[in-house]
Backbone bond lengths (Angstrom), bond angles and torsions (degrees), N, CA, C in turn:
res aa  C-N    CA-C-N  psi(-1)  N-CA   C-N-CA  omega(-1)  CA-C   N-CA-C  phi
1 X - - - 1.444 - - 1.528 109.30 -
2 X 1.311 118.60 122.74 1.455 120.08 177.47 1.531 110.72 -60.56
3 X 1.313 115.32 141.45 1.453 119.95 179.45 1.519 113.46 83.61
4 X 1.328 116.83 3.02 1.461 120.03 -179.75 1.519 111.95 -79.09
5 X 1.298 115.38 165.83 1.457 121.99 178.49 1.523 108.10 -135.89
6 X 1.318 115.60 144.26 1.452 120.85 175.15 1.527 108.11 -126.11
7 X 1.322 115.07 142.53 1.463 121.69 174.76 1.517 106.56 -128.30
8 X 1.329 115.90 123.01 1.465 121.56 -177.94 1.522 108.10 -123.26
9 X 1.307 116.35 122.84 1.458 121.29 174.83 1.517 108.28 -109.08
10 X 1.313 117.40 129.70 1.463 119.28 -178.79 1.521 111.66 -159.37
11 X 1.310 113.44 162.43 1.461 122.46 174.71 1.524 106.26 -102.48
12 X 1.331 118.73 121.72 1.457 121.04 -176.55 1.532 113.87 -63.52
13 X 1.310 113.53 169.03 1.457 123.32 -174.14 1.534 114.41 -51.10
14 X 1.309 117.99 -48.29 1.466 120.94 -173.60 1.526 112.91 -60.21
15 X 1.337 119.47 -52.72 1.467 118.35 178.77 1.531 112.75 -68.07
16 X 1.327 116.75 -33.07 1.477 119.74 178.37 1.522 110.71 -64.86
17 X 1.338 116.96 -41.02 1.463 121.34 -179.14 1.530 110.68 -60.91
18 X 1.320 116.27 -35.85 1.462 120.69 -179.72 1.528 112.34 -68.40
19 X 1.336 117.10 -18.67 1.462 121.32 -178.74 1.531 112.37 -86.05
20 X 1.311 116.95 -12.34 1.451 120.16 175.80 1.521 115.93 74.60
21 X 1.337 117.66 30.16 1.459 119.94 177.86 1.526 110.25 -66.99
22 X 1.330 118.41 143.50 1.467 120.72 -177.77 1.529 112.33 -67.25
23 X 1.331 116.62 132.80 1.464 121.53 -176.29 1.523 112.85 -72.10
24 X 1.338 118.00 -15.47 1.469 119.03 177.14 1.535 111.68 -79.32
25 X 1.324 117.44 -10.05 1.462 121.84 178.52 1.534 110.64 -113.28
26 X 1.322 117.67 -39.67 1.461 122.58 -174.57 1.524 110.88 -109.26
27 X 1.314 116.21 133.52 1.459 122.21 170.84 1.518 106.55 -106.61
28 X 1.311 115.51 113.45 1.461 120.59 -176.44 1.523 109.92 -84.08
29 X 1.316 116.36 133.74 1.463 122.50 -177.63 1.522 110.25 -129.14
30 X 1.317 115.23 144.44 1.462 120.21 173.66 1.530 108.42 -80.63
31 X 1.304 116.01 164.26 1.458 121.38 175.90 1.529 109.79 -57.01
32 X 1.315 116.72 -43.18 1.462 121.38 -178.20 1.532 111.81 -63.13
33 X 1.335 117.24 -37.23 1.464 120.48 178.40 1.529 111.80 -66.46
34 X 1.317 116.79 -40.02 1.469 120.47 179.57 1.526 110.30 -67.47
35 X 1.326 117.29 -43.25 1.466 120.83 178.18 1.526 109.86 -62.58
36 X 1.329 118.41 -43.22 1.465 121.87 179.36 1.528 111.14 -62.22
37 X 1.323 117.88 -39.08 1.467 121.41 178.57 1.528 110.73 -65.43
38 X 1.316 116.96 -39.38 1.466 120.33 177.56 1.529 110.64 -65.66
39 X 1.327 116.79 -41.96 1.463 120.28 177.49 1.528 110.75 -62.05
40 X 1.306 116.57 -43.58 1.468 121.71 179.63 1.528 110.96 -62.31
41 X 1.312 117.02 -32.65 1.471 122.02 179.52 1.531 112.05 -81.00
42 X 1.332 117.13 0.17 1.458 120.21 175.95 1.514 115.60 96.81
43 X 1.316 117.65 9.45 1.465 120.08 178.56 1.523 110.27 -84.79
44 X 1.327 115.48 146.52 1.460 122.95 -179.43 1.530 108.51 -134.27
45 X 1.304 115.32 -179.69 1.470 120.68 -179.21 1.526 110.06 51.24
46 X 1.315 114.86 45.79 1.469 121.40 -176.71 1.521 108.74 -80.39
47 X 1.325 115.34 128.41 1.463 119.17 176.02 1.528 109.29 -132.29
48 X 1.312 114.33 143.46 1.461 121.97 179.67 1.516 107.47 -108.62
49 X 1.316 115.25 131.43 1.464 119.85 -178.73 1.520 110.02 -126.24
50 X 1.316 115.37 146.50 1.466 123.88 172.25 1.518 106.66 -141.33
51 X 1.330 117.42 143.27 1.465 118.87 178.98 1.527 112.67 -58.69
52 X 1.328 116.35 -37.59 1.461 122.44 179.00 1.518 108.10 -144.13
53 X 1.314 119.25 153.86 1.463 120.83 179.75 1.532 113.73 -56.72
54 X 1.305 117.28 -28.95 1.462 120.49 -178.73 1.533 113.33 -84.16
55 X 1.337 117.84 -5.41 1.459 121.62 -179.87 1.523 109.32 -68.35
56 X 1.332 117.41 132.66 1.464 121.12 -178.41 1.516 113.13 -75.67
57 X 1.319 117.37 -36.66 1.462 119.54 -174.88 1.519 111.05 -85.97
58 X 1.322 114.55 158.78 1.462 122.51 -177.40 1.520 109.83 -124.73
59 X 1.310 115.26 153.80 1.457 122.19 168.19 1.525 104.90 -123.59
60 X 1.327 115.89 125.32 1.451 120.93 178.28 1.522 107.96 -110.69
61 X 1.316 116.24 131.10 1.457 122.70 178.00 1.525 106.61 -119.89
62 X 1.345 116.62 131.41 1.460 120.29 -179.30 1.520 110.26 -142.45
63 X 1.323 115.86 153.04 1.463 123.34 -179.51 1.524 109.19 -111.92
64 X 1.303 114.16 156.05 1.460 118.80 174.65 1.501 109.90 -128.61
């Protein structure tokens, strides 16, 4: 939908892998993979936010 917005909050692949989540339930993705998927889906103006540089999780906001 033109004019739409998506907000995705997630923990990237590296910290998730260290937690030992089962691979048959969780698909671990890097930040770059999530951004590329959003671009492929037609989203633009993609920005990644974290409360602090040391925060492991990310929030991605994108417009369509």
